[in-house]
C-alpha positions as CSV (number, residue, x, y, z in Angstrom):
1,M,89.8,111.8,80.6
2,E,87.1,113.4,82.6
3,K,87.4,114.8,86.0
4,T,86.6,112.0,88.4
5,Q,83.8,112.1,90.3
6,N,85.5,110.2,93.8
7,I,88.8,112.3,94.1
8,E,88.6,115.3,95.7
9,L,91.0,117.7,94.0
10,S,90.8,116.3,90.2
11,R,92.6,117.9,87.0
12,P,92.6,115.4,84.4
13,V,95.4,115.7,82.0
14,R,95.7,114.0,78.6
15,I,98.9,113.5,77.2
16,K,97.9,113.8,73.7
17,D,96.3,117.3,74.9
18,L,100.1,118.6,75.9
19,K,101.2,120.7,72.7
20,K,104.6,120.9,73.8
21,R,107.4,118.3,75.3
22,V,107.3,120.5,78.8
23,T,104.1,122.1,79.9
24,H,103.9,124.3,82.8
25,I,100.5,124.3,84.9
26,D,99.3,126.7,88.0
27,I,97.1,124.8,90.1
28,E,95.1,126.4,92.8
29,S,92.3,124.5,94.7
30,S,88.5,125.4,95.3
31,P,87.0,125.8,99.0
32,E,85.6,123.0,98.5
33,E,88.2,121.1,97.3
34,L,90.0,121.9,100.7
35,Q,87.4,121.0,102.1
36,A,87.0,117.7,101.0
37,L,91.3,117.0,101.3
38,A,91.1,118.0,105.0
39,A,88.3,115.0,105.4
40,R,90.5,112.5,103.8
41,F,93.5,113.6,105.7
42,G,91.6,114.0,109.0
43,L,93.1,117.8,109.4
44,P,90.8,120.4,110.8
45,G,91.1,122.4,108.1
46,I,93.2,123.4,104.7
47,S,92.8,127.2,103.7
48,E,95.2,127.0,100.8
49,L,96.7,124.8,98.5
50,R,98.6,125.9,95.5
51,A,101.4,124.0,92.9
52,K,103.3,125.2,89.8
53,V,103.9,121.7,88.0
54,R,106.3,121.3,85.4
55,V,105.0,118.3,82.7
56,E,107.7,116.7,80.4
57,R,106.6,114.2,78.1
58,L,108.8,111.1,77.7
59,A,109.4,108.1,75.9
60,R,107.4,108.8,72.7
61,D,104.7,109.9,74.9
62,R,104.3,106.4,76.9
63,A,105.7,108.4,80.1
64,V,106.0,111.6,82.0
65,R,108.1,113.4,84.4
66,I,106.2,115.6,87.3
67,E,108.2,118.1,88.9
68,G,106.8,120.8,91.2
69,T,106.1,122.8,94.3
70,I,103.9,122.5,96.5
71,S,102.8,125.1,99.1
72,A,99.9,124.3,101.4
73,R,98.3,126.6,104.6
74,L,96.6,124.3,107.3
75,S,95.9,123.2,110.5
76,Y,97.0,120.6,112.6
77,R,95.6,119.4,115.9
78,S,98.1,119.2,118.3
79,V,99.1,115.7,119.6
80,V,100.2,117.2,122.8
81,S,97.4,119.7,123.9
82,L,94.9,118.4,121.0
83,E,94.5,122.4,120.3
84,P,94.0,123.3,116.2
85,F,97.0,125.4,115.5
86,E,98.1,126.8,111.6
87,T,101.0,125.8,109.7
88,V,102.4,126.5,106.0
89,I,103.8,123.5,103.7
90,E,106.2,124.2,101.1
91,D,108.0,121.5,99.1
92,S,108.9,120.2,95.6
93,F,108.7,116.7,94.4
94,S,109.1,115.1,91.6
95,E,107.4,112.0,89.8
96,I,107.4,110.0,86.6
97,L,104.1,108.5,85.4
98,S,104.4,105.8,82.8
99,G,101.9,103.7,80.9
100,E,102.2,99.6,80.4
101,A,103.3,100.2,76.9
102,A,106.5,102.3,78.2
103,L,108.0,99.6,80.2
104,D,108.0,97.5,77.1
105,T,109.6,100.2,75.0
106,D,113.8,100.1,73.8
107,T,113.2,104.4,74.5
108,E,115.6,104.8,77.9
109,I,114.0,107.3,80.8
110,E,116.7,109.0,82.5
111,L,115.8,108.8,86.1
112,T,117.5,111.5,88.3
113,P,118.1,110.6,92.3
114,D,115.1,112.7,92.9
115,D,112.4,110.4,90.7
116,E,111.7,108.0,93.4
117,K,108.3,107.5,92.6
118,M,106.3,106.2,90.0
119,G,103.1,105.9,89.1
120,M,101.1,104.6,85.9
121,I,99.1,106.6,83.4
122,E,95.7,105.0,82.9
123,D,93.7,105.7,79.3
124,G,96.0,108.0,78.0
125,G,96.5,110.4,81.2
126,F,96.5,110.7,84.7
127,D,95.0,113.0,87.1
128,L,97.3,115.9,88.2
129,G,95.1,116.9,91.1
130,E,95.4,113.1,92.7
131,V,99.3,113.5,92.0
132,L,99.5,116.5,94.2
133,S,97.1,115.1,97.0
134,Q,99.2,111.9,97.0
135,N,102.6,114.4,97.6
136,L,100.8,116.3,100.0
137,A,99.9,113.3,102.0
138,L,103.6,112.5,102.0
139,L,104.2,116.2,103.4
140,L,101.9,115.9,106.4
141,D,103.6,115.4,110.0
142,E,102.3,112.6,111.4
143,H,102.5,113.7,115.3
144,P,102.3,117.8,114.9
145,R,102.7,119.6,117.9
146,K,102.6,123.3,118.1
147,P,105.9,125.3,117.8
148,E,106.1,126.2,121.5
149,E,104.7,122.6,122.4
150,E,107.9,120.6,123.8
151,D,106.4,118.6,126.7
152,A,103.1,117.5,127.7
153,P,101.1,119.4,129.7
154,D,101.8,116.9,132.9
155,G,105.5,117.3,132.4
156,V,106.2,114.0,130.6
157,I,109.4,114.6,128.5
158,W,108.8,113.5,125.0
159,A,112.3,113.3,124.6
160,D,114.0,109.7,124.0
161,Q,116.9,110.4,127.2
162,D,115.6,108.1,129.3
163,A,115.2,105.1,126.8
164,E,118.8,106.0,125.7
165,E,120.2,106.2,129.4
166,A,118.2,102.5,130.2
167,E,119.8,100.8,127.1
168,Q,123.3,98.9,128.4
169,N,126.0,98.9,125.6
170,P,126.7,95.4,125.0
171,F,130.2,95.7,126.0
172,S,129.1,97.5,129.4
173,V,129.2,93.7,131.3
174,L,132.5,93.1,129.6
175,S,133.7,96.5,131.2
176,E,132.2,95.5,135.1
177,M,134.2,92.3,135.0
178,R,137.5,93.9,134.2
179,D,136.9,96.8,136.4
180,R,135.8,93.5,138.9
181,L,139.1,91.9,138.3
182,R,141.4,94.6,138.5
183,N,139.9,95.6,142.1
184,G,140.1,92.0,143.1
185,D,136.2,91.5,143.7
């Protein structure tokens, strides 16, 4: 499996090249890769992206379990003030990749509750960098705010308290009828 041109963070891995059942891989992104990932995710910038990954061969090498931790230092643009700010993301992930042949085998793959995502192995390998990029994308905040920003500059409150007060309880009408009957209205 060769380095893919259109993938921002490409780390191709061929399963047959993994000599041990469990292989540990450390990944650190180059400045060019960070710039390309920031553009892909619409971020002002990513200054650091590292990962410690454990790759385990499964099902007679027809599947792999990838577990690891992602650590990223990146810049968001606040949805409140539109000012850029930096934050750090650190989280773990787990994913299973399998080839179509693994789906037809009698060999069982034990799934843990953390193995929510499954992907495909193509041409006897996978791109570990793309797996990391996709997991980073899942960790990004859709509506980022600076830590001290709770209200918009114009005083608009972003909490849903008003909406909760406006919603009527379906039984409130019955309660009002009961009260009117008791009061003789």
